[in-house]
C-alpha positions as CSV (number, residue, x, y, z in Angstrom):
1,M,-3.4,-16.5,93.3
2,A,-1.6,-13.1,92.8
3,R,0.6,-16.1,90.1
4,F,-2.4,-16.8,88.7
5,L,-4.0,-13.0,87.9
6,A,-0.2,-12.3,86.6
7,L,-0.5,-15.3,84.5
8,A,-4.1,-13.8,83.5
9,A,-3.0,-10.3,83.2
10,G,-0.1,-11.7,80.8
11,L,-2.1,-14.0,78.4
12,A,-5.5,-10.7,78.3
13,A,-2.6,-8.4,77.2
14,S,-1.4,-11.6,74.1
15,F,-4.9,-11.8,73.6
16,L,-5.1,-8.4,73.0
17,S,-2.1,-7.7,70.6
18,M,-2.0,-10.5,69.2
19,Q,-5.8,-8.8,67.4
20,A,-4.6,-6.2,66.8
21,M,-1.9,-7.8,64.8
22,A,-4.4,-9.8,62.8
23,A,-6.1,-6.0,61.9
24,D,-2.6,-4.7,60.9
25,P,-1.5,-6.7,57.4
26,V,2.1,-6.4,57.1
27,G,1.9,-5.5,53.0
28,S,0.1,-1.9,54.3
29,Y,3.3,0.3,54.1
30,G,3.3,4.4,52.6
31,A,-0.2,4.7,53.7
32,V,-1.2,6.8,56.8
33,D,-0.4,4.8,59.7
34,D,-2.2,5.4,62.8
35,V,0.1,4.0,65.0
36,C,3.4,5.8,63.3
37,A,0.8,8.9,62.9
38,D,0.4,8.3,67.2
39,A,0.7,11.7,70.0
40,R,2.2,9.8,72.5
41,V,4.7,8.8,70.2
42,H,4.9,12.2,68.6
43,S,5.7,14.2,71.8
44,T,8.2,11.6,72.8
45,I,10.0,12.1,70.1
46,Q,9.7,16.5,70.5
47,K,10.9,15.9,74.5
48,R,14.2,13.2,73.0
49,F,14.1,15.9,70.5
50,R,15.3,19.3,72.1
51,Y,17.2,17.4,74.9
52,Q,19.3,16.7,71.7
53,V,19.7,19.8,70.5
54,T,20.6,20.8,73.8
55,H,22.7,19.0,75.4
56,V,24.8,18.2,71.3
57,P,27.1,21.1,70.5
58,N,27.1,22.8,67.3
59,L,23.0,22.1,66.4
60,P,20.9,24.2,66.0
61,D,18.5,26.0,68.7
62,V,15.3,24.3,66.8
63,D,12.1,23.1,67.9
64,I,10.1,20.4,66.1
65,V,6.6,22.5,66.1
66,D,4.3,20.3,63.6
67,F,4.6,16.3,61.9
68,Y,2.5,15.2,58.7
69,G,2.8,12.2,56.4
70,S,3.1,10.4,58.8
71,Y,3.4,6.9,57.2
72,Q,5.4,3.2,58.4
73,T,7.7,2.3,56.0
74,R,8.4,-1.3,57.6
75,Y,6.9,-3.9,60.6
76,S,8.8,-6.3,61.4
77,P,7.1,-8.8,64.0
78,S,8.1,-10.3,66.7
79,S,9.8,-14.1,65.6
80,Y,11.6,-17.1,67.3
81,D,14.4,-14.9,66.1
82,S,13.8,-11.8,67.0
83,P,11.8,-11.2,69.9
84,I,10.6,-7.7,69.3
85,E,8.0,-6.1,67.5
86,R,9.2,-3.0,65.3
87,R,7.2,-1.0,63.8
88,Y,9.8,1.6,61.4
89,C,8.7,5.2,60.2
90,R,9.0,8.1,58.2
91,A,7.4,11.5,58.8
92,T,7.8,15.0,57.7
93,A,9.0,17.4,60.8
94,R,8.4,21.0,60.8
95,L,11.1,22.6,62.6
96,S,10.3,26.3,64.2
97,D,12.4,28.0,62.1
98,G,9.8,27.4,59.9
99,R,11.9,24.1,57.4
100,D,10.9,21.0,57.0
101,R,12.8,18.1,58.0
102,T,12.4,14.2,57.5
103,I,12.6,12.1,59.8
104,W,13.0,8.1,60.2
105,Y,11.7,6.2,63.5
106,L,11.2,2.9,64.8
107,I,8.9,1.8,67.6
108,E,9.7,-1.1,69.4
109,Y,6.6,-2.4,71.2
110,G,7.7,-3.9,74.9
111,Q,11.0,-2.2,75.1
112,G,10.5,0.6,77.3
113,F,12.1,0.8,81.1
114,A,11.8,-1.6,82.9
115,G,10.7,-3.9,79.8
116,L,6.5,-1.8,80.0
117,G,5.6,0.3,77.5
118,N,7.6,1.2,74.0
119,N,10.5,2.6,73.6
120,V,11.0,4.8,70.6
121,E,14.5,5.4,68.7
122,F,14.2,8.8,65.8
123,C,16.7,10.2,63.3
124,V,16.3,14.1,62.2
125,S,18.4,14.5,59.3
126,G,20.9,16.4,59.4
127,F,20.9,16.2,62.9
128,D,22.7,13.0,63.6
129,R,25.9,15.1,64.3
130,W,27.6,11.9,65.7
131,N,25.5,9.2,62.9
132,V,24.5,7.5,66.2
133,Y,22.2,5.7,63.5
134,D,25.1,6.1,60.4
135,G,25.0,8.3,57.5
136,H,21.7,10.0,56.3
137,C,19.7,7.8,59.6
138,R,20.8,4.5,56.8
139,V,20.1,2.0,60.3
140,L,16.1,3.7,61.0
141,R,15.4,3.7,57.5
């Protein structure tokens, strides 16, 4: 019985995600995007950015105060060759020192801890000191 309930829940989640993908056309680039502008995504980025500036040597001690102009730059639906759905976004981040920086981020669906939730990777222009995302955040563009 428990397996049946788990299967039913999985099918329902798949159906809902398919409906969401149908409502979100692949070609809607450059427009303000609700997913890219989601407060939970921005909150995750703010927390991880705070951790980054406190643990990477020689980075200025600043926080992300606000995001604006969030939009989708690319969408990669799941497929047989690439089973992970990805959404690439760009925004402008206002830092606590008053400067604005471009930020690129990626939302990977179903890639959170133990496969639950989503994963967010980000790169703030000028703060990738160890070139984790290549020069000028190229990997996330």
